[in-house]
All heavy atoms as a GROMACS GRO file, in nm:
protein
  559
    1MET      N    1 -14.348 -10.612   5.528
    1MET     CA    2 -14.249 -10.543   5.446
    1MET      C    3 -14.206 -10.416   5.522
    1MET      O    4 -14.287 -10.344   5.576
    1MET     CB    5 -14.309 -10.506   5.311
    1MET     CG    6 -14.212 -10.436   5.222
    1MET     SD    7 -14.279 -10.384   5.060
    1MET     CE    8 -14.366 -10.527   5.005
    2HIS      N    9 -14.079 -10.392   5.522
    2HIS     CA   10 -14.026 -10.274   5.589
    2HIS      C   11 -14.058 -10.149   5.507
    2HIS      O   12 -14.074 -10.156   5.385
    2HIS     CB   13 -13.874 -10.286   5.607
    2HIS     CG   14 -13.835 -10.400   5.695
    2HIS    ND1   15 -13.859 -10.400   5.830
    2HIS    CD2   16 -13.775 -10.518   5.668
    2HIS    CE1   17 -13.813 -10.513   5.881
    2HIS    NE2   18 -13.762 -10.586   5.785
    3ALA      N   19 -14.063 -10.035   5.576
    3ALA     CA   20 -14.095  -9.909   5.509
    3ALA      C   21 -13.993  -9.878   5.399
    3ALA      O   22 -14.029  -9.831   5.292
    3ALA     CB   23 -14.100  -9.796   5.611
    4MET      N   24 -13.865  -9.906   5.425
    4MET     CA   25 -13.760  -9.876   5.326
    4MET      C   26 -13.779  -9.961   5.201
    4MET      O   27 -13.765  -9.913   5.090
    4MET     CB   28 -13.622  -9.900   5.387
    4MET     CG   29 -13.510  -9.863   5.293
    4MET     SD   30 -13.519  -9.690   5.245
    4MET     CE   31 -13.372  -9.631   5.315
    5GLU      N   32 -13.813 -10.089   5.218
    5GLU     CA   33 -13.836 -10.177   5.103
    5GLU      C   34 -13.956 -10.128   5.022
    5GLU      O   35 -13.951 -10.127   4.900
    5GLU     CB   36 -13.862 -10.320   5.149
    5GLU     CG   37 -13.741 -10.390   5.206
    5GLU     CD   38 -13.776 -10.526   5.264
    5GLU    OE1   39 -13.887 -10.576   5.240
    5GLU    OE2   40 -13.690 -10.582   5.334
    6SER      N   41 -14.060 -10.086   5.091
    6SER     CA   42 -14.179 -10.035   5.024
    6SER      C   43 -14.147  -9.909   4.946
    6SER      O   44 -14.191  -9.893   4.832
    6SER     CB   45 -14.287 -10.006   5.129
    6SER     OG   46 -14.397  -9.943   5.067
    7ARG      N   47 -14.068  -9.821   5.003
    7ARG     CA   48 -14.033  -9.695   4.936
    7ARG      C   49 -13.942  -9.722   4.816
    7ARG      O   50 -13.954  -9.657   4.714
    7ARG     CB   51 -13.972  -9.598   5.036
    7ARG     CG   52 -14.075  -9.569   5.145
    7ARG     CD   53 -14.053  -9.456   5.235
    7ARG     NE   54 -14.028  -9.328   5.180
    7ARG     CZ   55 -14.120  -9.245   5.131
    7ARG    NH1   56 -14.247  -9.281   5.127
    7ARG    NH2   57 -14.087  -9.126   5.088
    8THR      N   58 -13.853  -9.820   4.830
    8THR     CA   59 -13.768  -9.856   4.717
    8THR      C   60 -13.852  -9.912   4.603
    8THR      O   61 -13.830  -9.878   4.487
    8THR     CB   62 -13.660  -9.958   4.760
    8THR    OG1   63 -13.581  -9.900   4.864
    8THR    CG2   64 -13.570  -9.996   4.644
    9LYS      N   65 -13.953  -9.993   4.637
    9LYS     CA   66 -14.041 -10.047   4.534
    9LYS      C   67 -14.121  -9.936   4.466
    9LYS      O   68 -14.145  -9.940   4.346
    9LYS     CB   69 -14.134 -10.153   4.593
    9LYS     CG   70 -14.063 -10.282   4.621
    9LYS     CD   71 -14.157 -10.391   4.663
    9LYS     CE   72 -14.079 -10.519   4.685
    9LYS     NZ   73 -14.161 -10.636   4.683
   10GLN      N   74 -14.161  -9.836   4.543
   10GLN     CA   75 -14.232  -9.721   4.485
   10GLN      C   76 -14.140  -9.648   4.387
   10GLN      O   77 -14.182  -9.609   4.278
   10GLN     CB   78 -14.278  -9.624   4.594
   10GLN     CG   79 -14.392  -9.674   4.676
   10GLN     CD   80 -14.426  -9.576   4.787
   10GLN    OE1   81 -14.341  -9.503   4.838
   10GLN    NE2   82 -14.553  -9.574   4.825
   11LEU      N   83 -14.014  -9.629   4.426
   11LEU     CA   84 -13.917  -9.562   4.341
   11LEU      C   85 -13.896  -9.642   4.212
   11LEU      O   86 -13.900  -9.586   4.102
   11LEU     CB   87 -13.785  -9.542   4.414
   11LEU     CG   88 -13.669  -9.486   4.333
   11LEU    CD1   89 -13.704  -9.348   4.277
   11LEU    CD2   90 -13.543  -9.479   4.417
   12ILE      N   91 -13.877  -9.771   4.225
   12ILE     CA   92 -13.857  -9.856   4.107
   12ILE      C   93 -13.980  -9.851   4.016
   12ILE      O   94 -13.968  -9.839   3.894
   12ILE     CB   95 -13.825 -10.001   4.150
   12ILE    CG1   96 -13.686 -10.006   4.215
   12ILE    CG2   97 -13.831 -10.096   4.030
   12ILE    CD1   98 -13.654 -10.137   4.284
   13GLY      N   99 -14.098  -9.857   4.076
   13GLY     CA  100 -14.221  -9.849   3.998
   13GLY      C  101 -14.231  -9.718   3.921
   13GLY      O  102 -14.273  -9.716   3.804
   14PHE      N  103 -14.193  -9.609   3.985
   14PHE     CA  104 -14.195  -9.479   3.918
   14PHE      C  105 -14.095  -9.476   3.803
   14PHE      O  106 -14.128  -9.434   3.692
   14PHE     CB  107 -14.164  -9.367   4.018
   14PHE     CG  108 -14.146  -9.232   3.954
   14PHE    CD1  109 -14.254  -9.164   3.903
   14PHE    CD2  110 -14.020  -9.175   3.944
   14PHE    CE1  111 -14.238  -9.040   3.842
   14PHE    CE2  112 -14.003  -9.051   3.884
   14PHE     CZ  113 -14.112  -8.984   3.833
   15LEU      N  114 -13.973  -9.520   3.829
   15LEU     CA  115 -13.870  -9.516   3.725
   15LEU      C  116 -13.908  -9.602   3.604
   15LEU      O  117 -13.891  -9.561   3.490
   15LEU     CB  118 -13.735  -9.562   3.782
   15LEU     CG  119 -13.672  -9.472   3.887
   15LEU    CD1  120 -13.548  -9.538   3.946
   15LEU    CD2  121 -13.637  -9.335   3.829
   16GLN      N  122 -13.963  -9.720   3.630
   16GLN     CA  123 -14.001  -9.809   3.519
   16GLN      C  124 -14.131  -9.765   3.455
   16GLN      O  125 -14.141  -9.757   3.332
   16GLN     CB  126 -14.016  -9.951   3.570
   16GLN     CG  127 -13.887 -10.019   3.603
   16GLN     CD  128 -13.909 -10.160   3.655
   16GLN    OE1  129 -13.999 -10.187   3.732
   16GLN    NE2  130 -13.823 -10.252   3.611
   17GLY      N  131 -14.231  -9.740   3.536
   17GLY     CA  132 -14.365  -9.713   3.484
   17GLY      C  133 -14.383  -9.575   3.424
   17GLY      O  134 -14.443  -9.560   3.318
   18GLU      N  135 -14.332  -9.475   3.491
   18GLU     CA  136 -14.354  -9.337   3.447
   18GLU      C  137 -14.247  -9.287   3.351
   18GLU      O  138 -14.274  -9.205   3.264
   18GLU     CB  139 -14.361  -9.244   3.568
   18GLU     CG  140 -14.474  -9.274   3.663
   18GLU     CD  141 -14.610  -9.241   3.604
   18GLU    OE1  142 -14.621  -9.140   3.532
   18GLU    OE2  143 -14.704  -9.318   3.629
   19LEU      N  144 -14.124  -9.332   3.371
   19LEU     CA  145 -14.013  -9.279   3.290
   19LEU      C  146 -13.956  -9.380   3.192
   19LEU      O  147 -13.868  -9.346   3.114
   19LEU     CB  148 -13.900  -9.230   3.383
   19LEU     CG  149 -13.941  -9.122   3.483
   19LEU    CD1  150 -13.823  -9.087   3.572
   19LEU    CD2  151 -13.993  -8.997   3.412
   20ALA      N  152 -14.004  -9.504   3.198
   20ALA     CA  153 -13.957  -9.610   3.108
   20ALA      C  154 -13.805  -9.631   3.116
   20ALA      O  155 -13.738  -9.656   3.016
   20ALA     CB  156 -13.999  -9.582   2.964
   21ILE      N  157 -13.752  -9.621   3.238
   21ILE     CA  158 -13.610  -9.649   3.260
   21ILE      C  159 -13.593  -9.800   3.255
   21ILE      O  160 -13.666  -9.874   3.320
   21ILE     CB  161 -13.563  -9.595   3.397
   21ILE    CG1  162 -13.590  -9.444   3.411
   21ILE    CG2  163 -13.416  -9.628   3.423
   21ILE    CD1  164 -13.513  -9.355   3.320
   22PRO      N  165 -13.497  -9.849   3.177
   22PRO     CA  166 -13.476  -9.994   3.167
   22PRO      C  167 -13.445 -10.057   3.304
   22PRO      O  168 -13.366 -10.003   3.381
   22PRO     CB  169 -13.356 -10.007   3.073
   22PRO     CG  170 -13.352  -9.879   2.997
   22PRO     CD  171 -13.405  -9.774   3.090
   23SER      N  172 -13.509 -10.168   3.332
   23SER     CA  173 -13.495 -10.232   3.463
   23SER      C  174 -13.352 -10.275   3.494
   23SER      O  175 -13.313 -10.281   3.610
   23SER     CB  176 -13.589 -10.351   3.475
   23SER     OG  177 -13.560 -10.446   3.375
   24ASP      N  178 -13.273 -10.302   3.390
   24ASP     CA  179 -13.137 -10.349   3.415
   24ASP      C  180 -13.044 -10.239   3.466
   24ASP      O  181 -12.939 -10.269   3.523
   24ASP     CB  182 -13.078 -10.416   3.291
   24ASP     CG  183 -13.070 -10.324   3.170
   24ASP    OD1  184 -13.159 -10.238   3.154
   24ASP    OD2  185 -12.976 -10.341   3.090
   25ILE      N  186 -13.079 -10.111   3.449
   25ILE     CA  187 -12.992 -10.004   3.500
   25ILE      C  188 -13.045  -9.941   3.628
   25ILE      O  189 -12.975  -9.862   3.691
   25ILE     CB  190 -12.965  -9.895   3.394
   25ILE    CG1  191 -13.093  -9.824   3.356
   25ILE    CG2  192 -12.894  -9.952   3.274
   25ILE    CD1  193 -13.066  -9.702   3.269
   26ILE      N  194 -13.165  -9.978   3.669
   26ILE     CA  195 -13.222  -9.920   3.791
   26ILE      C  196 -13.138  -9.948   3.915
   26ILE      O  197 -13.116  -9.858   3.995
   26ILE     CB  198 -13.369  -9.962   3.808
   26ILE    CG1  199 -13.453  -9.890   3.702
   26ILE    CG2  200 -13.420  -9.931   3.948
   26ILE    CD1  201 -13.599  -9.924   3.700
   27PRO      N  202 -13.085 -10.070   3.934
   27PRO     CA  203 -13.000 -10.090   4.053
   27PRO      C  204 -12.880  -9.996   4.058
   27PRO      O  205 -12.844  -9.947   4.165
   27PRO     CB  206 -12.955 -10.236   4.040
   27PRO     CG  207 -13.064 -10.300   3.960
   27PRO     CD  208 -13.109 -10.195   3.863
   28ASP      N  209 -12.820  -9.967   3.943
   28ASP     CA  210 -12.708  -9.873   3.938
   28ASP      C  211 -12.752  -9.733   3.978
   28ASP      O  212 -12.681  -9.663   4.051
   28ASP     CB  213 -12.645  -9.869   3.799
   28ASP     CG  214 -12.576  -9.999   3.762
   28ASP    OD1  215 -12.531 -10.071   3.854
   28ASP    OD2  216 -12.567 -10.028   3.642
   29ILE      N  217 -12.868  -9.692   3.929
   29ILE     CA  218 -12.920  -9.560   3.963
   29ILE      C  219 -12.945  -9.550   4.112
   29ILE      O  220 -12.905  -9.452   4.177
   29ILE     CB  221 -13.050  -9.531   3.884
   29ILE    CG1  222 -13.018  -9.515   3.736
   29ILE    CG2  223 -13.119  -9.406   3.938
   29ILE    CD1  224 -13.140  -9.512   3.647
   30ILE      N  225 -13.010  -9.651   4.169
   30ILE     CA  226 -13.039  -9.650   4.312
   30ILE      C  227 -12.911  -9.649   4.394
   30ILE      O  228 -12.900  -9.578   4.494
   30ILE     CB  229 -13.131  -9.769   4.350
   30ILE    CG1  230 -13.268  -9.746   4.287
   30ILE    CG2  231 -13.140  -9.786   4.500
   30ILE    CD1  232 -13.363  -9.862   4.301
   31GLN      N  233 -12.812  -9.724   4.350
   31GLN     CA  234 -12.685  -9.727   4.421
   31GLN      C  235 -12.617  -9.589   4.419
   31GLN      O  236 -12.559  -9.547   4.518
   31GLN     CB  237 -12.592  -9.832   4.361
   31GLN     CG  238 -12.463  -9.850   4.439
   31GLN     CD  239 -12.377  -9.961   4.382
   31GLN    OE1  240 -12.400 -10.008   4.270
   31GLN    NE2  241 -12.280 -10.005   4.458
   32GLN      N  242 -12.625  -9.520   4.307
   32GLN     CA  243 -12.565  -9.387   4.296
   32GLN      C  244 -12.641  -9.283   4.377
   32GLN      O  245 -12.586  -9.182   4.415
   32GLN     CB  246 -12.560  -9.344   4.150
   32GLN     CG  247 -12.463  -9.422   4.066
   32GLN     CD  248 -12.469  -9.378   3.921
   32GLN    OE1  249 -12.468  -9.260   3.892
   32GLN    NE2  250 -12.477  -9.475   3.830
   33CYS      N  251 -12.769  -9.309   4.401
   33CYS     CA  252 -12.856  -9.217   4.475
   33CYS      C  253 -12.852  -9.246   4.623
   33CYS      O  254 -12.950  -9.291   4.681
   33CYS     CB  255 -13.001  -9.230   4.428
   33CYS     SG  256 -13.036  -9.152   4.276
   34GLN      N  257 -12.742  -9.220   4.685
   34GLN     CA  258 -12.737  -9.241   4.829
   34GLN      C  259 -12.832  -9.145   4.899
   34GLN      O  260 -12.875  -9.169   5.010
   34GLN     CB  261 -12.595  -9.225   4.879
   34GLN     CG  262 -12.503  -9.332   4.821
   34GLN     CD  263 -12.359  -9.310   4.855
   34GLN    OE1  264 -12.326  -9.225   4.936
   34GLN    NE2  265 -12.272  -9.387   4.794
   35ASN      N  266 -12.867  -9.040   4.831
   35ASN     CA  267 -12.964  -8.942   4.878
   35ASN      C  268 -13.060  -8.917   4.762
   35ASN      O  269 -13.015  -8.888   4.651
   35ASN     CB  270 -12.891  -8.815   4.918
   35ASN     CG  271 -12.982  -8.707   4.970
   35ASN    OD1  272 -13.098  -8.699   4.932
   35ASN    ND2  273 -12.929  -8.623   5.055
   36LEU      N  274 -13.190  -8.927   4.786
   36LEU     CA  275 -13.286  -8.910   4.676
   36LEU      C  276 -13.278  -8.774   4.610
   36LEU      O  277 -13.322  -8.759   4.497
   36LEU     CB  278 -13.428  -8.934   4.727
   36LEU     CG  279 -13.473  -9.078   4.731
   36LEU    CD1  280 -13.616  -9.088   4.782
   36LEU    CD2  281 -13.462  -9.144   4.596
   37ASN      N  282 -13.222  -8.676   4.679
   37ASN     CA  283 -13.208  -8.544   4.618
   37ASN      C  284 -13.118  -8.550   4.495
   37ASN      O  285 -13.124  -8.462   4.410
   37ASN     CB  286 -13.152  -8.443   4.719
   37ASN     CG  287 -13.250  -8.416   4.830
   37ASN    OD1  288 -13.371  -8.425   4.812
   37ASN    ND2  289 -13.199  -8.385   4.947
   38ARG      N  290 -13.035  -8.651   4.486
   38ARG     CA  291 -12.945  -8.665   4.371
   38ARG      C  292 -13.010  -8.734   4.252
   38ARG      O  293 -12.954  -8.735   4.142
   38ARG     CB  294 -12.820  -8.743   4.412
   38ARG     CG  295 -12.734  -8.667   4.511
   38ARG     CD  296 -12.591  -8.713   4.523
   38ARG     NE  297 -12.529  -8.770   4.407
   38ARG     CZ  298 -12.474  -8.702   4.305
   38ARG    NH1  299 -12.477  -8.573   4.305
   38ARG    NH2  300 -12.417  -8.767   4.205
   39LEU      N  301 -13.128  -8.793   4.272
   39LEU     CA  302 -13.193  -8.867   4.165
   39LEU      C  303 -13.208  -8.786   4.037
   39LEU      O  304 -13.168  -8.833   3.930
   39LEU     CB  305 -13.329  -8.920   4.211
   39LEU     CG  306 -13.409  -8.998   4.107
   39LEU    CD1  307 -13.337  -9.126   4.066
   39LEU    CD2  308 -13.548  -9.030   4.159
   40PRO      N  309 -13.262  -8.664   4.041
   40PRO     CA  310 -13.275  -8.588   3.916
   40PRO      C  311 -13.142  -8.563   3.846
   40PRO      O  312 -13.132  -8.573   3.723
   40PRO     CB  313 -13.338  -8.455   3.960
   40PRO     CG  314 -13.401  -8.484   4.091
   40PRO     CD  315 -13.318  -8.592   4.154
   41VAL      N  316 -13.039  -8.535   3.924
   41VAL     CA  317 -12.906  -8.509   3.867
   41VAL      C  318 -12.853  -8.633   3.796
   41VAL      O  319 -12.803  -8.625   3.683
   41VAL     CB  320 -12.807  -8.463   3.977
   41VAL    CG1  321 -12.666  -8.450   3.923
   41VAL    CG2  322 -12.854  -8.333   4.040
   42ILE      N  323 -12.865  -8.746   3.862
   42ILE     CA  324 -12.813  -8.871   3.804
   42ILE      C  325 -12.889  -8.906   3.676
   42ILE      O  326 -12.829  -8.941   3.574
   42ILE     CB  327 -12.821  -8.984   3.908
   42ILE    CG1  328 -12.718  -8.958   4.018
   42ILE    CG2  329 -12.798  -9.120   3.844
   42ILE    CD1  330 -12.736  -9.040   4.141
   43LEU      N  331 -13.022  -8.896   3.680
   43LEU     CA  332 -13.100  -8.927   3.561
   43LEU      C  333 -13.064  -8.833   3.445
   43LEU      O  334 -13.056  -8.875   3.330
   43LEU     CB  335 -13.250  -8.917   3.593
   43LEU     CG  336 -13.304  -9.021   3.690
   43LEU    CD1  337 -13.448  -8.990   3.727
   43LEU    CD2  338 -13.292  -9.161   3.633
   44TRP      N  339 -13.044  -8.706   3.476
   44TRP     CA  340 -13.010  -8.607   3.373
   44TRP      C  341 -12.869  -8.631   3.320
   44TRP      O  342 -12.847  -8.630   3.199
   44TRP     CB  343 -13.023  -8.466   3.431
   44TRP     CG  344 -12.994  -8.360   3.331
   44TRP    CD1  345 -12.882  -8.283   3.322
   44TRP    CD2  346 -13.078  -8.319   3.222
   44TRP    NE1  347 -12.892  -8.197   3.217
   44TRP    CE2  348 -13.010  -8.216   3.153
   44TRP    CE3  349 -13.204  -8.358   3.177
   44TRP    CZ2  350 -13.066  -8.154   3.042
   44TRP    CZ3  351 -13.258  -8.296   3.067
   44TRP    CH2  352 -13.189  -8.195   3.001
   45GLN      N  353 -12.773  -8.653   3.409
   45GLN     CA  354 -12.634  -8.674   3.366
   45GLN      C  355 -12.621  -8.796   3.276
   45GLN      O  356 -12.540  -8.798   3.185
   45GLN     CB  357 -12.542  -8.692   3.488
   45GLN     CG  358 -12.512  -8.563   3.559
   45GLN     CD  359 -12.425  -8.584   3.682
   45GLN    OE1  360 -12.421  -8.693   3.739
   45GLN    NE2  361 -12.357  -8.480   3.723
   46GLN      N  362 -12.700  -8.898   3.302
   46GLN     CA  363 -12.693  -9.020   3.222
   46GLN      C  364 -12.783  -9.014   3.099
   46GLN      O  365 -12.798  -9.113   3.028
   46GLN     CB  366 -12.727  -9.141   3.309
   46GLN     CG  367 -12.624  -9.164   3.416
   46GLN     CD  368 -12.648  -9.292   3.494
   46GLN    OE1  369 -12.725  -9.379   3.454
   46GLN    NE2  370 -12.580  -9.306   3.606
   47LYS      N  371 -12.841  -8.895   3.077
   47LYS     CA  372 -12.927  -8.871   2.961
   47LYS      C  373 -13.043  -8.971   2.953
   47LYS      O  374 -13.080  -9.019   2.847
   47LYS     CB  375 -12.844  -8.873   2.833
   47LYS     CG  376 -12.741  -8.762   2.828
   47LYS     CD  377 -12.658  -8.769   2.704
   47LYS     CE  378 -12.562  -8.658   2.684
   47LYS     NZ  379 -12.474  -8.617   2.783
   48LEU      N  380 -13.102  -8.998   3.070
   48LEU     CA  381 -13.212  -9.092   3.077
   48LEU      C  382 -13.348  -9.024   3.076
   48LEU      O  383 -13.450  -9.091   3.063
   48LEU     CB  384 -13.200  -9.178   3.204
   48LEU     CG  385 -13.077  -9.269   3.207
   48LEU    CD1  386 -13.061  -9.332   3.345
   48LEU    CD2  387 -13.090  -9.378   3.100
   49VAL      N  388 -13.349  -8.890   3.093
   49VAL     CA  389 -13.475  -8.817   3.098
   49VAL      C  390 -13.467  -8.690   3.014
   49VAL      O  391 -13.360  -8.633   2.994
   49VAL     CB  392 -13.515  -8.779   3.242
   49VAL    CG1  393 -13.549  -8.902   3.324
   49VAL    CG2  394 -13.408  -8.698   3.311
   50THR      N  395 -13.583  -8.648   2.967
   50THR     CA  396 -13.597  -8.522   2.897
   50THR      C  397 -13.632  -8.414   3.001
   50THR      O  398 -13.660  -8.447   3.118
   50THR     CB  399 -13.709  -8.529   2.793
   50THR    OG1  400 -13.832  -8.554   2.863
   50THR    CG2  401 -13.684  -8.638   2.690
   51ILE      N  402 -13.637  -8.290   2.960
   51ILE     CA  403 -13.674  -8.184   3.053
   51ILE      C  404 -13.816  -8.204   3.107
   51ILE      O  405 -13.836  -8.193   3.229
   51ILE     CB  406 -13.654  -8.044   2.990
   51ILE    CG1  407 -13.504  -8.018   2.977
   51ILE    CG2  408 -13.720  -7.936   3.075
   51ILE    CD1  409 -13.467  -7.889   2.909
   52PRO      N  410 -13.915  -8.235   3.024
   52PRO     CA  411 -14.048  -8.261   3.080
   52PRO      C  412 -14.048  -8.378   3.180
   52PRO      O  413 -14.116  -8.373   3.283
   52PRO     CB  414 -14.135  -8.293   2.958
   52PRO     CG  415 -14.067  -8.224   2.845
   52PRO     CD  416 -13.920  -8.235   2.876
   53GLN      N  417 -13.971  -8.481   3.150
   53GLN     CA  418 -13.962  -8.594   3.244
   53GLN      C  419 -13.892  -8.552   3.373
   53GLN      O  420 -13.929  -8.596   3.481
   53GLN     CB  421 -13.886  -8.711   3.180
   53GLN     CG  422 -13.964  -8.782   3.074
   53GLN     CD  423 -13.881  -8.889   3.007
   53GLN    OE1  424 -13.765  -8.868   2.972
   53GLN    NE2  425 -13.942  -9.006   2.986
   54LEU      N  426 -13.793  -8.466   3.360
   54LEU     CA  427 -13.722  -8.416   3.478
   54LEU      C  428 -13.817  -8.340   3.569
   54LEU      O  429 -13.813  -8.354   3.692
   54LEU     CB  430 -13.605  -8.327   3.433
   54LEU     CG  431 -13.500  -8.292   3.537
   54LEU    CD1  432 -13.435  -8.417   3.595
   54LEU    CD2  433 -13.395  -8.201   3.476
   55GLU      N  434 -13.907  -8.262   3.511
   55GLU     CA  435 -14.008  -8.192   3.589
   55GLU      C  436 -14.097  -8.291   3.662
   55GLU      O  437 -14.133  -8.269   3.778
   55GLU     CB  438 -14.090  -8.101   3.499
   55GLU     CG  439 -14.012  -7.983   3.445
   55GLU     CD  440 -14.086  -7.903   3.340
   55GLU    OE1  441 -14.203  -7.936   3.308
   55GLU    OE2  442 -14.028  -7.807   3.289
   56ARG      N  443 -14.131  -8.401   3.596
   56ARG     CA  444 -14.212  -8.506   3.661
   56ARG      C  445 -14.136  -8.569   3.777
   56ARG      O  446 -14.196  -8.602   3.879
   56ARG     CB  447 -14.252  -8.612   3.560
   56ARG     CG  448 -14.357  -8.561   3.464
   56ARG     CD  449 -14.388  -8.652   3.351
   56ARG     NE  450 -14.424  -8.787   3.390
   56ARG     CZ  451 -14.422  -8.889   3.306
   56ARG    NH1  452 -14.386  -8.871   3.181
   56ARG    NH2  453 -14.456  -9.009   3.346
   57VAL      N  454 -14.005  -8.585   3.761
   57VAL     CA  455 -13.923  -8.641   3.869
   57VAL      C  456 -13.929  -8.548   3.991
   57VAL      O  457 -13.950  -8.595   4.104
   57VAL     CB  458 -13.776  -8.661   3.824
   57VAL    CG1  459 -13.688  -8.698   3.942
   57VAL    CG2  460 -13.767  -8.766   3.715
   58PHE      N  461 -13.913  -8.418   3.969
   58PHE     CA  462 -13.918  -8.324   4.081
   58PHE      C  463 -14.054  -8.327   4.151
   58PHE      O  464 -14.061  -8.329   4.274
   58PHE     CB  465 -13.887  -8.181   4.035
   58PHE     CG  466 -13.740  -8.157   4.011
   58PHE    CD1  467 -13.695  -8.125   3.885
   58PHE    CD2  468 -13.648  -8.166   4.114
   58PHE    CE1  469 -13.560  -8.101   3.862
   58PHE    CE2  470 -13.513  -8.143   4.092
   58PHE     CZ  471 -13.469  -8.111   3.966
   59LYS      N  472 -14.162  -8.331   4.074
   59LYS     CA  473 -14.296  -8.336   4.133
   59LYS      C  474 -14.316  -8.467   4.210
   59LYS      O  475 -14.373  -8.468   4.318
   59LYS     CB  476 -14.403  -8.321   4.025
   59LYS     CG  477 -14.414  -8.181   3.973
   59LYS     CD  478 -14.520  -8.170   3.866
   59LYS     CE  479 -14.522  -8.029   3.809
   59LYS     NZ  480 -14.615  -8.016   3.697
   60TRP      N  481 -14.272  -8.578   4.152
   60TRP     CA  482 -14.286  -8.706   4.218
   60TRP      C  483 -14.206  -8.708   4.348
   60TRP      O  484 -14.256  -8.753   4.452
   60TRP     CB  485 -14.241  -8.819   4.126
   60TRP     CG  486 -14.265  -8.955   4.185
   60TRP    CD1  487 -14.379  -9.026   4.180
   60TRP    CD2  488 -14.172  -9.033   4.259
   60TRP    NE1  489 -14.363  -9.146   4.246
   60TRP    CE2  490 -14.236  -9.152   4.296
   60TRP    CE3  491 -14.040  -9.014   4.298
   60TRP    CZ2  492 -14.173  -9.252   4.370
   60TRP    CZ3  493 -13.976  -9.114   4.371
   60TRP    CH2  494 -14.043  -9.231   4.406
   61LEU      N  495 -14.082  -8.658   4.344
   61LEU     CA  496 -14.000  -8.655   4.463
   61LEU      C  497 -14.062  -8.570   4.573
   61LEU      O  498 -14.056  -8.604   4.691
   61LEU     CB  499 -13.860  -8.603   4.431
   61LEU     CG  500 -13.761  -8.702   4.375
   61LEU    CD1  501 -13.631  -8.631   4.336
   61LEU    CD2  502 -13.733  -8.814   4.472
   62GLU      N  503 -14.122  -8.459   4.534
   62GLU     CA  504 -14.187  -8.372   4.632
   62GLU      C  505 -14.294  -8.449   4.708
   62GLU      O  506 -14.301  -8.445   4.831
   62GLU     CB  507 -14.247  -8.252   4.561
   62GLU     CG  508 -14.311  -8.152   4.653
   62GLU     CD  509 -14.367  -8.034   4.576
   62GLU    OE1  510 -14.306  -7.990   4.477
   62GLU    OE2  511 -14.475  -7.986   4.616
   63GLY      N  512 -14.378  -8.521   4.637
   63GLY     CA  513 -14.481  -8.601   4.701
   63GLY      C  514 -14.424  -8.719   4.778
   63GLY      O  515 -14.471  -8.752   4.886
   64PHE      N  516 -14.324  -8.782   4.722
   64PHE     CA  517 -14.261  -8.899   4.784
   64PHE      C  518 -14.197  -8.863   4.917
   64PHE      O  519 -14.216  -8.930   5.016
   64PHE     CB  520 -14.157  -8.955   4.686
   64PHE     CG  521 -14.092  -9.083   4.729
   64PHE    CD1  522 -14.161  -9.202   4.719
   64PHE    CD2  523 -13.961  -9.084   4.773
   64PHE    CE1  524 -14.100  -9.323   4.755
   64PHE    CE2  525 -13.900  -9.203   4.808
   64PHE     CZ  526 -13.968  -9.323   4.801
   65ILE      N  527 -14.125  -8.752   4.916
   65ILE     CA  528 -14.053  -8.710   5.039
   65ILE      C  529 -14.152  -8.657   5.143
   65ILE      O  530 -14.142  -8.689   5.260
   65ILE     CB  531 -13.944  -8.606   5.005
   65ILE    CG1  532 -13.832  -8.676   4.926
   65ILE    CG2  533 -13.889  -8.542   5.132
   65ILE    CD1  534 -13.731  -8.583   4.866
   66SER      N  535 -14.251  -8.580   5.100
   66SER     CA  536 -14.346  -8.525   5.197
   66SER      C  537 -14.433  -8.634   5.258
   66SER      O  538 -14.477  -8.622   5.373
   66SER     CB  539 -14.432  -8.416   5.133
   66SER     OG  540 -14.516  -8.469   5.034
   67SER      N  541 -14.456  -8.743   5.186
   67SER     CA  542 -14.537  -8.851   5.243
   67SER      C  543 -14.459  -8.930   5.348
   67SER      O  544 -14.517  -9.002   5.428
   67SER     CB  545 -14.586  -8.946   5.133
   67SER     OG  546 -14.480  -9.021   5.079
   68ALA      N  547 -14.327  -8.916   5.348
   68ALA     CA  548 -14.243  -8.989   5.445
   68ALA      C  549 -14.234  -8.912   5.577
   68ALA      O  550 -14.188  -8.967   5.676
   68ALA     CB  551 -14.104  -9.011   5.387
   69ILE      N  552 -14.273  -8.789   5.575
   69ILE     CA  553 -14.259  -8.705   5.696
   69ILE      C  554 -14.374  -8.725   5.790
   69ILE      O  555 -14.481  -8.753   5.763
   69ILE     CB  556 -14.244  -8.557   5.657
   69ILE    CG1  557 -14.117  -8.540   5.577
   69ILE    CG2  558 -14.243  -8.469   5.779
   69ILE    CD1  559 -14.099  -8.403   5.520
   0.00000   0.00000   0.00000
């Protein structure tokens, strides 16, 4: 499995498992997120997360991005 596929699966797992984002809208979210830095904005704009969940997104992204370096 390529690193990008693995990271996409991690992202999908987080969105479904931690935030309970419906699986049918995840492809749209990923498509809109050409850069992962936009993920929190997109989730918030689409009213898919609460403020506590948004904080979890930022923490998860911090670990996700730093593990790729």
